[in-house]
C-alpha positions in Angstrom: -0.2 -0.2 0.0 1.4 3.6 -0.7 0.3 6.8 1.0 -1.1 9.9 -0.6 -1.4 12.4 1.7 -2.9 15.7 1.2 -2.7 18.8 3.6 -5.7 21.2 3.3 -9.3 20.9 3.2 -10.1 23.8 0.7 -11.1 23.2 -2.7 -7.2 22.9 -3.7 -7.1 20.0 -1.4 -10.5 18.7 -2.1 -10.0 18.5 -5.8 -6.7 17.1 -5.3 -8.1 13.9 -3.3 -10.5 13.2 -5.3 -8.5 13.6 -8.3 -6.0 11.1 -6.9 -9.3 8.8 -6.1 -10.0 9.5 -9.8 -7.2 8.9 -11.4 -6.6 5.7 -9.2 -9.8 4.2 -10.2 -9.1 4.7 -13.5 -5.9 2.2 -13.1 -8.1 -0.5 -12.0 -6.3 -3.0 -10.1 -3.5 -1.1 -9.3 -5.1 2.1 -7.9 -6.7 -0.3 -5.1 -2.7 0.1 -3.8 -3.1 3.7 -3.4 -4.5 5.1 0.2 -5.2 8.6 0.0 -5.6 10.5 3.1 -6.3 14.2 3.7 -5.5 16.1 7.3 -7.8 19.5 7.6 -8.0 21.2 11.1 -11.7 21.9 10.3 -14.8 19.4 9.2 -15.6 21.9 6.9 -14.8 22.9 3.2 -15.4 27.1 4.0 -16.4 28.3 0.7 -14.3 31.3 1.2 -14.6 33.4 -1.9 -18.2 33.9 0.0 -17.2 35.3 3.3 -18.2 39.0 2.3 -21.8 37.8 2.1 -24.5 38.0 4.6 -24.8 35.1 6.4 -21.5 33.8 6.0 -21.9 30.6 8.7 -23.5 29.3 6.0 -20.8 29.4 3.6 -19.2 25.5 4.1 -19.7 22.2 3.0 -19.3 18.9 5.4 -15.7 17.8 4.2 -17.0 14.0 4.9 -20.3 14.5 2.1 -17.5 15.0 -0.4 -14.3 13.0 0.6 -16.5 10.1 2.5 -18.3 8.8 -1.1 -15.6 8.7 -2.9 -13.3 6.7 0.2 -10.5 9.8 1.2 -9.7 8.9 4.8 -10.0 12.4 6.6 -8.0 13.1 9.8 -9.1 16.3 12.0 -5.7 17.8 12.7 -3.4 20.6 12.8 -0.1 20.2 11.0 2.5 21.6 12.4 5.7 20.5 10.6 6.6 18.4 7.2 9.8 16.6 7.0 10.6 16.0 2.8 13.8 13.9 3.9 11.9 11.1 6.0 8.7 11.6 3.7 6.7 12.7 7.3 4.2 15.0 8.6 3.5 16.2 12.0 0.0 17.1 13.5 -2.0 17.6 16.6 -5.2 16.2 16.5 -8.5 17.3 17.6 -7.9 15.6 20.8 -4.6 17.7 21.6 -2.7 14.2 20.7 0.5 14.1 18.7 0.3 12.8 15.3 2.8 11.8 12.6 1.9 10.5 9.4 4.1 9.1 6.4 3.5 9.7 3.0 4.9 8.3 -0.7 3.6 11.5 -2.0 2.4 14.8 -0.4 0.3 17.6 -2.2 0.2 20.7 0.3 -2.8 22.7 -0.4 -3.0 24.6 2.9 -4.2 27.9 1.0 -3.2 31.3 2.0 -3.9 33.5 5.0 -4.3 37.0 6.0 -1.8 39.5 7.2 -2.7 40.6 10.0 -1.7 44.1 11.0 0.0 45.5 14.5 -0.9 48.7 14.9 -2.0 50.0 18.1 -5.5 48.6 19.1 -5.2 46.2 16.1 -7.7 43.8 17.9 -10.8 45.7 17.9 -10.3 45.1 13.9 -12.1 42.7 12.1 -11.3 40.6 9.1 -13.2 38.0 6.6 -10.2 35.7 6.5 -11.9 32.9 8.1 -15.0 31.4 8.9 -15.1 32.3 12.2 -13.9 35.7 11.2 -16.6 36.4 9.1 -19.5 35.3 11.5 -18.1 37.7 13.8 -18.4 40.7 12.0 -21.3 39.2 10.6 -23.1 39.6 14.3 -21.2 42.5 14.8 -23.0 44.1 12.4 -26.2 42.7 13.3 -26.0 44.2 17.1 -24.9 47.7 15.4 -29.1 49.2 16.2 -28.7 48.0 19.8 -25.6 50.1 20.1 -26.0 53.6 21.9 -26.4 56.2 19.7 -22.9 57.6 18.5 -21.2 59.1 15.7 -19.8 56.1 13.6 -22.3 54.3 14.9 -22.8 52.8 11.2 -19.6 54.0 10.0 -17.8 51.1 8.5 -14.1 51.8 7.9 -12.6 49.1 5.0 -8.6 48.9 4.9 -7.4 47.5 1.6 -9.5 48.5 -1.8 -8.3 45.2 -3.9 -10.4 42.4 -4.8 -11.9 41.7 -1.4 -12.2 44.6 -0.3 -14.1 46.3 -3.0 -16.3 43.7 -2.7 -16.8 43.7 0.7 -17.4 47.9 1.2 -20.0 47.6 -2.2 -21.6 45.2 0.0 -22.0 46.6 3.3 -23.2 50.1 1.1 -26.2 47.9 0.7 -26.1 46.2 4.2 -25.7 49.4 6.5 -28.1 51.5 4.5 -31.0 48.9 4.8 -30.0 49.7 8.8 -29.6 53.1 9.1 -30.5 55.0 5.8 -28.5 58.0 5.2 -26.5 57.7 8.4 -24.8 54.5 6.9 -21.3 55.7 5.8 -18.4 53.0 3.9 -14.8 54.7 4.1 -12.0 52.3 1.9 -8.5 53.1 2.7 -5.5 51.9 1.1 -2.2 52.5 0.6 -2.1 52.5 -3.2 -3.4 56.0 -5.2 -5.9 53.8 -6.5 -8.5 51.6 -6.3 -7.8 48.1 -7.5 -4.1 48.5 -7.8 -3.5 44.9 -8.5 -6.4 44.7 -10.9 -5.3 46.8 -13.3 -6.1 49.7 -15.6 -9.0 47.7 -17.6 -12.0 47.9 -14.9 -10.4 51.2 -13.0 -12.8 54.0 -14.6 -16.0 51.6 -14.4 -15.3 50.6 -10.5 -14.5 54.3 -9.9 -17.4 55.2 -10.8 -19.4 52.4 -8.9 -17.3 53.7 -5.9 -18.8 57.2 -6.8 -22.6 56.0 -7.2 -22.4 54.2 -3.9 -21.0 57.2 -2.1 -18.1 55.0 -0.8 -15.8 58.0 1.1 -12.1 57.2 -0.4 -9.0 57.9 1.3 -6.0 56.9 -0.7 -2.2 56.7 -0.3 -2.5 55.9 3.7 -3.2 53.7 5.7 -4.4 52.9 9.7 -2.2 54.1 12.2 -4.2 52.8 15.5 -7.7 52.3 16.3 -9.9 51.8 18.9 -13.5 50.5 19.5 -14.8 53.7 18.5 -12.6 55.6 16.3 -9.9 54.9 13.8 -6.5 57.0 13.1 -4.9 57.2 9.7 -1.3 57.6 8.8 -2.1 61.2 8.1 -3.8 61.9 11.3 -7.6 61.7 10.3 -9.5 60.4 13.1 -12.9 58.8 11.7 -15.2 57.9 14.4 -16.7 54.4 13.5 -17.6 51.3 15.1 -16.7 48.6 12.5 -12.8 48.9 11.2 -12.3 45.5 8.6 -9.0 44.9 7.5 -8.6 43.0 3.8 -4.8 44.2 3.0 -2.5 41.8 1.9 -2.4 37.9 1.6 0.6 35.3 1.7 0.8 31.6 1.5 0.3 29.2 4.1 3.4 29.1 6.8 3.3 25.3 6.3 5.9 26.8 2.8 8.6 27.4 4.4 9.1 23.9 5.8 9.2 22.7 2.0 12.5 23.3 0.7 11.9 24.6 -3.0 12.0 28.4 -4.3 9.0 30.3 -2.8 7.7 33.8 -4.6 7.2 37.1 -2.6 3.5 35.7 -1.3 5.6 32.5 0.2 4.3 30.2 -2.5 6.1 27.4 -3.7 7.5 27.2 -7.4 5.8 24.2 -9.5 6.3 22.6 -12.7 3.8 22.2 -15.3 2.5 19.2 -12.9 2.5 21.0 -9.7 5.6 19.6 -8.6 7.5 21.5 -6.4 10.7 22.3 -8.0 13.4 20.9 -7.1 11.7 18.5 -4.0 10.8 14.8 -5.1 7.5 13.5 -4.0 6.1 16.6 -3.0 3.5 18.8 -5.3 1.5 21.8 -4.4 -1.7 23.2 -5.6 -3.7 26.6 -4.6 -2.9 29.4 -2.7 0.5 27.7 -1.8 1.7 27.0 -5.3 3.1 29.2 -8.1 2.4 27.9 -11.7 2.3 29.5 -14.9 -1.1 29.9 -16.2 -0.6 31.3 -19.2 2.5 32.8 -20.7 4.3 35.6 -18.8 1.1 35.2 -16.4 1.6 33.3 -13.2 -1.7 32.1 -10.9 -3.2 34.2 -8.5 -4.7 32.9 -5.5 -8.1 32.8 -6.0 -10.5 29.3 -6.6 -10.5 30.0 -10.0 -7.2 28.7 -10.2 -7.4 26.4 -7.2 -9.9 24.1 -8.5 -8.1 23.4 -11.8 -4.7 23.0 -9.6 -6.0 20.6 -7.4 -7.8 18.5 -9.9 -4.3 18.2 -11.8 -2.3 17.7 -8.6 -4.3 14.6 -7.3 -4.5 13.1 -10.9 -0.4 13.3 -11.2 0.5 12.1 -7.9 -1.3 9.5 -8.1 -0.1 8.9 -12.0 3.8 9.1 -10.4 2.9 6.3 -8.2 1.0 4.3 -11.0 3.4 4.9 -13.8 0.5 6.2 -15.6 0.5 9.4 -17.8 0.5 13.0 -16.0 -1.6 16.1 -17.6 -0.1 19.3 -17.6 -1.9 22.1 -16.0 -3.7 23.7 -18.3 -6.6 26.5 -17.0 -8.8 28.7 -18.8 -8.1 32.0 -19.7 -7.7 34.0 -17.2 -11.5 36.0 -16.4 -12.5 38.4 -12.6 -15.7 38.6 -11.7 -16.6 40.9 -9.0 -19.4 41.6 -6.9 -20.4 45.1 -6.4 -23.5 45.0 -4.1 -26.1 47.1 -5.1 -24.7 48.1 -8.2 -24.3 44.5 -9.5 -20.9 43.5 -10.6 -18.2 43.5 -13.1 -16.7 40.3 -15.4 -13.4 41.1 -16.9 -11.8 39.0 -19.8 -7.7 38.4 -19.9 -4.8 39.7 -18.2 -5.4 43.4 -19.2 -9.0 42.9 -17.4 -11.1 43.9 -20.2 -14.5 45.1 -18.6 -17.0 42.6 -20.8 -19.8 42.5 -18.5 -21.4 45.0 -16.0 -24.6 45.4 -13.8 -27.2 43.1 -13.6 -25.7 40.6 -16.3 -22.7 40.6 -14.5 -24.4 40.2 -11.4 -26.2 36.7 -12.8 -22.9 35.6 -13.6 -21.6 36.1 -10.2 -24.4 34.7 -8.6 -23.8 31.4 -10.6 -20.3 31.2 -9.7 -21.3 31.8 -6.0 -24.3 29.8 -5.9 -23.4 26.7 -8.4 -20.2 26.6 -10.0 -17.5 26.7 -7.4 -19.5 23.6 -5.0 -18.8 20.1 -5.3 -21.1 17.5 -5.6 -22.7 15.6 -2.3 -23.4 12.0 -1.5 -22.8 11.4 -4.8 -19.6 9.5 -5.8 -20.1 9.4 -9.8 -20.6 13.3 -9.7 -17.5 14.0 -7.4 -15.3 12.2 -9.3 -16.8 13.6 -13.1 -16.4 16.9 -11.3 -12.7 16.1 -10.7 -12.5 14.9 -13.9 -13.0 18.8 -15.7 -10.3 20.2 -15.7 -11.6 23.2 -17.2 -13.7 25.8 -14.9 -16.2 26.3 -18.0 
């Protein structure tokens, strides 16, 4: 029996495990000699791209309804160390017990994490990086009408004007105005001099128009210096009364990538080849937000479910193919697109790395809703459909 171990219960991890099962079954009797295990700290696949929405506690799928039907062994535990020479992984189990797992092939798909701020008063700041964090913000917003009337009660300051910050700030516009009407105020803060700096020039004019339309205030070229439960002070000295500060700025790969002796980029992602193998590290693959793969000539993958899905499926297939001696498949994702939810203003869809706007308003919103409610979800309790999805290397 040979062991494939997948670290991480997000999109890339789940599809790595399912992809390995599919490849093993396609190999017939030889595939019966592969044992596939996934270790994750939680019991759910968190639908992380939806944590900016209302009711984030609903944005999850039980892992056992995806992995159980296809025969993947699941271990609930937090990985603390990886020894690539000994081919072992150390972890702490749910009961606090120490675990040591051996592997013949490893897939690291432990995701990414928010860069946590450390300014004075940072403990007062919310984020939506994890399900518990997003749920805490959601509960806070629900309680605002019960707070004593004060300046800033219905003011939200969102730090980071990138993809997540734009989706959250536009969502908050609709939510706060439903509660407080014209008393609601949303302020978007970013170190850059423009909104959506990583989105490029393609959609910027349109996004600027939406921010104006929704009356979201900009504080660009600055950041947060300090915060309390009732106000935030910006780096230029401006003080904004607010009960709600949300940090969305900066993502890096899981800290476990530092335990793999491979090349990493500025985000901490491991460099992988066209087959998701970590360059220079035998028997180790990486997928999703832990991996930097070539998406198209001149462009690396981005930390998004758009790339996590096919990266996981590719890594899973190839890690099994490596052990079975069958044909691997190269990573070949769909052409790059962006679909950004803009709350009451609908959405915007762009194509290509220049992010040319191709759809806006309610037409784009319908696409975003399909993505968020159908396309990114795995099948449940149906092994044939789960494995069929694992074999669809295109998101189309």
